[in-house]
C-alpha distance (Angstrom), angle and dihedral (degrees) to the residues before:
residue distance angle dihedral
M1 . . .
M2 3.78 . .
R3 3.76 121.7 .
L4 3.77 133.4 -178.3
L5 3.76 120.4 -98.9
F6 3.79 114.9 -127.4
P7 3.82 98.1 2.3
L8 3.78 86.8 -179.6
L9 3.80 87.6 75.6
G10 3.77 91.9 64.9
L11 3.79 93.1 48.1
L12 3.77 94.5 48.3
A13 3.79 93.7 42.7
A14 3.79 88.1 63.0
S15 3.81 90.3 64.3
P16 3.84 108.3 115.2
V17 3.81 91.5 -147.0
W18 3.80 92.1 55.3
A19 3.81 93.1 45.4
Q20 3.79 90.9 52.0
Q21 3.80 96.0 47.9
Q22 3.81 100.0 45.0
P23 3.83 118.4 81.1
R24 3.76 118.5 -135.3
Q25 3.82 108.8 -87.8
R26 3.75 136.8 -173.4
V27 3.79 109.4 -96.0
L28 3.81 117.3 -136.4
T29 3.79 117.8 -153.7
L30 3.78 125.1 -154.1
A31 3.81 91.2 -117.9
E32 3.81 90.0 54.3
A33 3.81 91.5 48.0
L34 3.81 92.2 52.0
R35 3.80 92.1 45.7
T36 3.79 90.9 50.3
A37 3.80 90.9 51.1
R38 3.80 90.9 52.4
E39 3.78 89.8 53.5
R40 3.80 102.9 38.2
Q41 3.79 112.2 21.2
P42 3.85 107.4 118.1
Q43 3.81 91.8 -149.7
L44 3.80 89.5 63.9
R45 3.80 93.1 48.8
Q46 3.79 89.3 49.6
A47 3.81 91.8 50.6
Q48 3.82 91.0 47.4
A49 3.81 90.8 51.1
S50 3.81 90.6 50.2
T51 3.81 90.0 51.7
S52 3.82 91.3 50.6
A53 3.80 90.3 49.9
A54 3.82 91.5 49.6
N55 3.81 91.4 51.1
A56 3.80 89.4 48.7
R57 3.82 90.3 53.2
A58 3.80 89.6 52.7
D59 3.82 89.6 52.4
Q60 3.80 89.9 49.3
N61 3.80 90.7 55.9
F62 3.80 91.3 46.8
A63 3.83 90.3 53.7
S64 3.82 89.7 70.4
L65 3.82 89.5 64.6
L66 3.82 93.3 57.6
P67 3.82 127.4 78.2
Q68 3.80 113.8 -81.6
V69 3.81 109.9 -139.0
S70 3.78 123.1 -169.8
A71 3.78 135.5 171.2
S72 3.78 134.2 -164.0
A73 3.78 138.3 -174.6
S74 3.79 130.6 -175.6
Y75 3.78 138.9 173.2
Q76 3.78 121.4 -160.0
K77 3.80 132.8 -172.4
S78 3.80 126.0 176.1
L79 3.79 140.0 174.3
R80 3.78 122.5 -146.8
S81 3.77 133.6 177.8
G82 3.78 114.4 -94.7
T83 3.80 95.4 -124.9
S84 3.82 93.7 96.9
T85 3.79 116.0 80.5
T86 3.81 94.1 -167.0
T87 3.78 99.3 59.6
P88 3.83 110.7 99.0
G89 3.75 120.2 -141.2
T90 3.78 143.5 82.7
T91 3.81 121.6 -52.5
T92 3.79 113.4 -131.5
P93 3.86 123.4 -144.7
S94 3.80 88.6 -103.6
G95 3.80 91.1 58.9
F96 3.82 98.8 -104.4
I97 3.79 123.1 128.6
S98 3.81 112.6 -124.3
R99 3.79 119.3 -155.3
E100 3.79 127.9 -178.5
G101 3.74 136.6 168.0
L102 3.82 144.6 172.6
N103 3.79 122.5 -143.3
V104 3.83 124.4 -173.3
G105 3.77 123.0 175.7
A106 3.81 146.0 162.0
S107 3.78 132.0 -166.2
V108 3.79 137.6 -169.8
N109 3.82 122.2 -155.1
Q110 3.79 122.5 -169.4
L111 3.76 128.4 -177.3
L112 3.79 108.1 -133.3
W113 3.80 104.1 -176.3
D114 3.77 137.5 -22.5
F115 3.81 100.4 169.7
G116 3.80 95.0 -98.1
R117 3.79 98.3 -50.2
T118 3.80 96.5 123.9
T119 3.81 97.2 31.6
G120 3.81 89.6 48.9
R121 3.79 91.3 54.8
W122 3.79 90.1 47.8
H123 3.81 93.5 50.5
S124 3.81 90.0 45.3
A125 3.81 90.1 53.4
Q126 3.80 89.5 49.1
Q127 3.80 90.7 53.8
S128 3.79 90.1 48.5
A129 3.80 89.8 51.8
E130 3.81 91.0 50.8
A131 3.80 88.9 48.8
Q132 3.79 89.6 53.7
E133 3.81 90.9 48.9
A134 3.81 88.7 54.0
T135 3.81 89.4 47.3
E136 3.80 88.9 52.7
A137 3.81 89.2 52.2
Q138 3.81 89.9 50.8
T139 3.80 90.2 49.2
L140 3.80 90.0 53.1
L141 3.79 90.3 48.8
N142 3.82 91.6 50.7
V143 3.80 93.3 46.1
L144 3.80 93.8 50.8
S145 3.81 91.4 46.2
N146 3.82 90.5 50.5
V147 3.81 90.4 49.8
Q148 3.80 92.0 50.0
T149 3.81 91.6 48.3
A150 3.81 91.2 48.2
Y151 3.80 90.0 47.5
F152 3.80 92.8 53.8
N153 3.79 90.1 46.1
A154 3.80 90.1 53.7
L155 3.79 89.1 47.3
A156 3.81 90.5 51.5
Q157 3.79 92.9 48.2
Q158 3.79 89.7 48.3
A159 3.80 89.1 53.8
L160 3.80 90.9 48.0
V161 3.80 89.7 55.0
R162 3.79 88.3 56.9
V163 3.79 91.4 47.0
S164 3.81 88.8 53.0
Q165 3.79 90.6 46.9
E166 3.79 91.6 51.3
T167 3.82 90.7 47.2
L168 3.80 91.5 51.5
E169 3.80 91.9 50.1
N170 3.81 90.4 49.8
E171 3.79 91.7 48.9
K172 3.82 90.6 50.2
A173 3.80 90.1 50.5
H174 3.81 89.7 50.3
L175 3.80 89.2 48.9
A176 3.80 91.5 55.1
Q177 3.80 89.6 48.8
V178 3.81 92.8 49.3
Q179 3.81 92.4 47.0
A180 3.78 91.1 53.7
Q181 3.80 92.8 50.0
V182 3.82 93.7 44.8
Q183 3.81 90.4 51.6
V184 3.79 92.1 54.6
G185 3.80 90.5 45.1
T186 3.78 98.9 -116.1
R187 3.81 92.6 116.3
P188 3.82 131.2 42.1
E189 3.79 119.9 -109.9
I190 3.80 91.5 -115.7
D191 3.81 88.0 71.3
L192 3.79 88.6 60.7
L193 3.81 92.7 50.4
Q194 3.78 92.0 48.5
Q195 3.78 92.6 48.9
R196 3.79 92.0 48.7
T197 3.81 87.6 54.2
A198 3.80 89.6 50.5
V199 3.83 90.3 52.9
A200 3.80 91.3 49.4
N201 3.80 91.3 49.3
A202 3.80 90.2 49.9
Q203 3.80 89.8 52.4
V204 3.82 90.2 52.2
Q205 3.79 90.6 49.8
L206 3.80 90.9 50.6
I207 3.80 91.8 51.1
Q208 3.79 90.7 49.9
A209 3.80 91.7 46.8
R210 3.80 91.6 52.0
N211 3.79 90.5 49.3
N212 3.81 90.9 50.1
A213 3.79 90.4 49.1
A214 3.81 92.4 51.9
T215 3.82 90.1 47.9
S216 3.79 91.9 50.4
K217 3.80 91.0 52.1
A218 3.80 90.1 49.8
Q219 3.81 87.9 53.0
L220 3.79 89.5 49.4
N221 3.80 89.7 52.7
Q222 3.78 89.6 52.2
A223 3.81 91.6 48.9
M224 3.82 89.4 52.1
G225 3.81 92.3 46.3
V226 3.80 92.6 -116.6
E227 3.79 127.8 144.3
G228 3.76 101.4 -159.0
T229 3.77 149.4 101.9
T230 3.77 126.1 -57.3
Q231 3.78 91.8 -139.4
F232 3.79 94.9 119.9
A233 3.78 138.6 91.8
V234 3.78 126.6 -132.5
Q235 3.76 120.2 -126.0
E236 3.78 121.9 -120.9
E237 3.80 110.3 -105.8
A238 3.77 135.5 -163.7
V239 3.78 122.2 -120.2
A240 3.79 125.3 -148.5
L241 3.77 135.3 -165.9
V242 3.77 116.8 -82.5
Q243 3.77 106.9 -118.1
G244 3.79 108.0 -100.7
E245 3.81 96.3 7.1
N246 3.81 89.9 136.8
E247 3.82 93.9 47.5
P248 3.83 121.3 109.3
V249 3.77 112.1 -80.7
D250 3.81 93.4 -116.4
T251 3.80 89.3 58.3
L252 3.78 91.4 51.3
V253 3.81 91.3 46.8
D254 3.81 90.2 54.7
V255 3.81 89.0 50.8
A256 3.80 89.8 51.1
F257 3.81 92.6 48.4
E258 3.80 89.2 54.9
G259 3.80 97.7 40.6
R260 3.81 107.2 37.2
P261 3.83 111.3 105.6
D262 3.81 92.2 -156.2
L263 3.80 90.3 59.5
R264 3.81 89.8 50.5
A265 3.79 88.6 50.6
S266 3.80 89.9 52.1
E267 3.81 91.5 52.7
H268 3.82 91.5 49.7
Q269 3.81 90.3 49.2
L270 3.80 89.5 51.6
R271 3.80 92.0 51.3
A272 3.82 91.4 46.2
Q273 3.79 90.9 54.2
E274 3.81 91.9 49.4
L275 3.81 90.5 52.0
T276 3.79 90.6 48.4
I277 3.80 90.5 55.4
S278 3.81 90.8 49.5
A279 3.81 91.7 49.9
T280 3.80 92.3 48.6
R281 3.80 92.3 51.8
A282 3.80 87.7 57.4
N283 3.82 87.2 69.5
Y284 3.81 86.3 80.6
L285 3.83 88.6 66.3
P286 3.81 132.8 64.4
S287 3.78 128.4 -102.5
F288 3.79 128.2 -137.7
S289 3.78 125.9 -148.5
A290 3.79 139.2 169.1
Q291 3.79 130.1 -143.7
V292 3.78 133.2 -168.1
S293 3.81 120.4 -174.2
A294 3.78 132.7 178.2
T295 3.80 126.4 -164.9
D296 3.78 136.0 -171.5
S297 3.80 115.7 -167.6
G298 3.79 140.2 160.4
P299 3.77 145.0 126.4
N300 3.84 92.8 -77.0
P301 3.81 140.0 -0.4
A302 3.81 91.0 -94.4
N303 3.79 93.6 54.6
L304 3.83 110.3 46.5
D305 3.78 131.9 146.8
W306 3.81 119.6 -152.5
G307 3.75 131.9 -151.0
V308 3.80 140.2 177.8
T309 3.80 126.3 -149.1
G310 3.80 128.2 -172.8
Q311 3.78 129.6 -175.5
V312 3.77 142.7 168.5
G313 3.77 116.5 -146.3
L314 3.79 138.4 -164.5
S315 3.78 121.8 -155.3
W316 3.79 121.2 -169.9
S317 3.77 127.6 168.6
I318 3.80 99.9 -148.8
F319 3.79 97.7 -177.0
Q320 3.81 129.3 9.7
G321 3.78 100.0 167.7
G322 3.81 93.3 -95.3
L323 3.84 94.0 -54.9
T324 3.80 96.2 136.8
R325 3.78 92.8 45.7
A326 3.79 91.4 51.9
Q327 3.82 91.2 47.6
V328 3.80 91.0 52.6
R329 3.82 90.7 50.3
E330 3.80 91.1 50.4
Q331 3.79 93.0 49.2
Q332 3.79 92.1 46.5
A333 3.80 88.2 54.9
N334 3.81 88.6 49.4
L335 3.81 88.5 51.7
N336 3.80 90.7 53.4
N337 3.80 88.6 49.9
V338 3.82 92.4 52.1
Q339 3.82 90.7 48.1
A340 3.81 90.8 52.0
Q341 3.81 91.2 48.4
R342 3.80 90.1 50.0
D343 3.81 91.9 51.3
A344 3.81 91.9 46.5
L345 3.80 90.0 50.2
R346 3.81 91.7 52.4
Q347 3.81 89.4 53.3
T348 3.81 90.5 48.4
V349 3.81 91.0 50.4
R350 3.79 91.1 51.7
L351 3.81 90.9 50.6
E352 3.80 91.7 48.4
V353 3.80 92.1 51.0
E354 3.81 93.7 47.8
R355 3.79 93.4 45.7
A356 3.82 93.4 46.5
Q357 3.81 93.1 49.1
L358 3.80 91.0 49.6
A359 3.80 90.0 48.5
V360 3.80 91.3 52.1
T361 3.81 91.7 50.4
A362 3.81 93.0 47.5
A363 3.82 93.2 45.3
R364 3.80 92.3 49.1
E365 3.79 91.7 52.3
S366 3.80 92.6 42.7
E367 3.78 91.4 52.8
S368 3.80 91.8 57.7
A369 3.79 91.5 47.9
A370 3.81 91.9 46.7
E371 3.80 90.7 51.3
E372 3.79 91.2 53.9
A373 3.80 91.8 45.3
L374 3.81 90.7 52.7
T375 3.82 91.9 50.6
N376 3.80 91.4 50.5
A377 3.81 93.6 44.5
R378 3.79 92.2 52.5
E379 3.78 91.1 49.3
R380 3.80 90.0 49.4
L381 3.81 90.1 51.6
R382 3.79 91.0 50.1
L383 3.79 91.1 52.2
A384 3.80 92.9 45.3
E385 3.80 91.0 52.3
G386 3.79 90.3 50.5
R387 3.80 92.9 48.1
Y388 3.80 91.3 49.5
R389 3.81 92.3 50.5
A390 3.80 89.8 48.6
G391 3.80 90.8 51.7
V392 3.82 96.2 -119.4
G393 3.79 96.1 99.8
N394 3.80 129.8 63.2
I395 3.78 135.8 -136.4
I396 3.80 93.2 -103.1
E397 3.78 91.7 56.7
L398 3.81 90.1 49.3
S399 3.81 93.2 47.3
D400 3.79 92.5 48.4
A401 3.79 91.0 49.8
Q402 3.81 91.8 50.3
L403 3.81 91.5 48.0
S404 3.77 90.4 48.9
A405 3.81 91.8 50.8
T406 3.80 92.0 48.8
N407 3.79 93.0 48.3
A408 3.79 91.3 47.8
A409 3.81 91.2 51.6
V410 3.80 90.6 49.6
Q411 3.79 90.5 47.8
R412 3.80 90.8 50.6
V413 3.81 91.6 52.6
Q414 3.81 91.2 46.7
A415 3.80 91.5 50.0
A416 3.80 91.4 53.1
Y417 3.81 90.7 48.0
N418 3.81 91.3 48.8
L419 3.80 91.5 51.9
A420 3.80 93.0 48.7
T421 3.80 93.9 48.4
A422 3.81 92.8 43.1
R423 3.80 90.7 55.1
T424 3.79 90.5 45.8
E425 3.81 89.9 53.0
L426 3.80 92.3 46.6
A427 3.80 91.0 52.5
R428 3.81 90.2 49.7
A429 3.81 91.6 47.4
L430 3.81 88.9 53.7
G431 3.81 91.5 51.3
R432 3.79 96.4 -108.8
A433 3.77 124.9 137.7
A434 3.79 116.5 -111.0
G435 3.77 115.6 -123.4
P436 3.77 144.9 154.7
T437 3.78 112.0 -64.4
A438 3.77 119.9 -121.7
């Protein structure tokens, strides 16, 4: 069953005083905020650039498996003294021997087999690229969750401004009532002083609430990646159950283990490190390659002789002073490090899921209690106002009732905000993208 988030907003928005005092503002929806974050959040652009770089590194490693083709061309001309009888060339009128030549060539090199050294590095780079893609997905998930949390915070602060506005209007109405009764002598003058203090305190609370609301909208801009004004209002949104939020925690943990992009990234990193170790061990073994080269050379372009050469080569580093062994030990230590990080991350995910589910349960129960408290506080205020008008109540009773009503309204807004953010955090902990609720 769907229910509206912050229903107090709708009630307070209907106040004629509030409608008259507030200028018309642009209204930001949650869907628009999330879309803006996808387009403008620098963290996402950074993650996308890192993914592109990782894919490029995989392509670089794959290039070593393809034929390597190169070409060269050179022209040479030299002058030597004519004293040597063995130097070929043309004798110039001045007695020097002139020699010139043109050489054009092309070669193709192809790795035949190196016992998995090059392919291992390529597959390792592929796993690293897939790990970065999963990290990018986790970054997107975190960004959208942060935007949704910031949006609900701005919505809560906006509601608190209206609570403060309503409180101030009530205190001003009480002040007018007290002034009238003090003037006719039915109430002592101290009631007037106390009520004036209550009005001043309400004005201070309204100023603080407006400042908090502006700050929350600035934080929302930052979460969206926007450099802009805070002259906008946020639209009231509906919040729905997170699928499975009432399931046993072990069930939710299994869902998180399957759905969290950061866990997938950890598994890809683990596989990449294993492939790196395998490729490094291949340094103990030889590598085979083939080369074909063709040349065309002669004294001038009209008089060239061509030739073709082919060869198969073996390269084997017999002894490197223990370099390969040390590299394998280092990479094995790195593998142990990645395994430990993966295990620590799984424990963190479990804690996040448990904590988020508990927060949802507590917030849901608190919201019901806060709703009842607000209803009772408003009824108490109504009775206190009636008793004061009838002359059987006092200013302290009226002030306490007003304070209780204000606190209950604040508590109701906070409970709604806590429920919205708890469900946002639970969805993130399960590896699901945050989004506007239907």
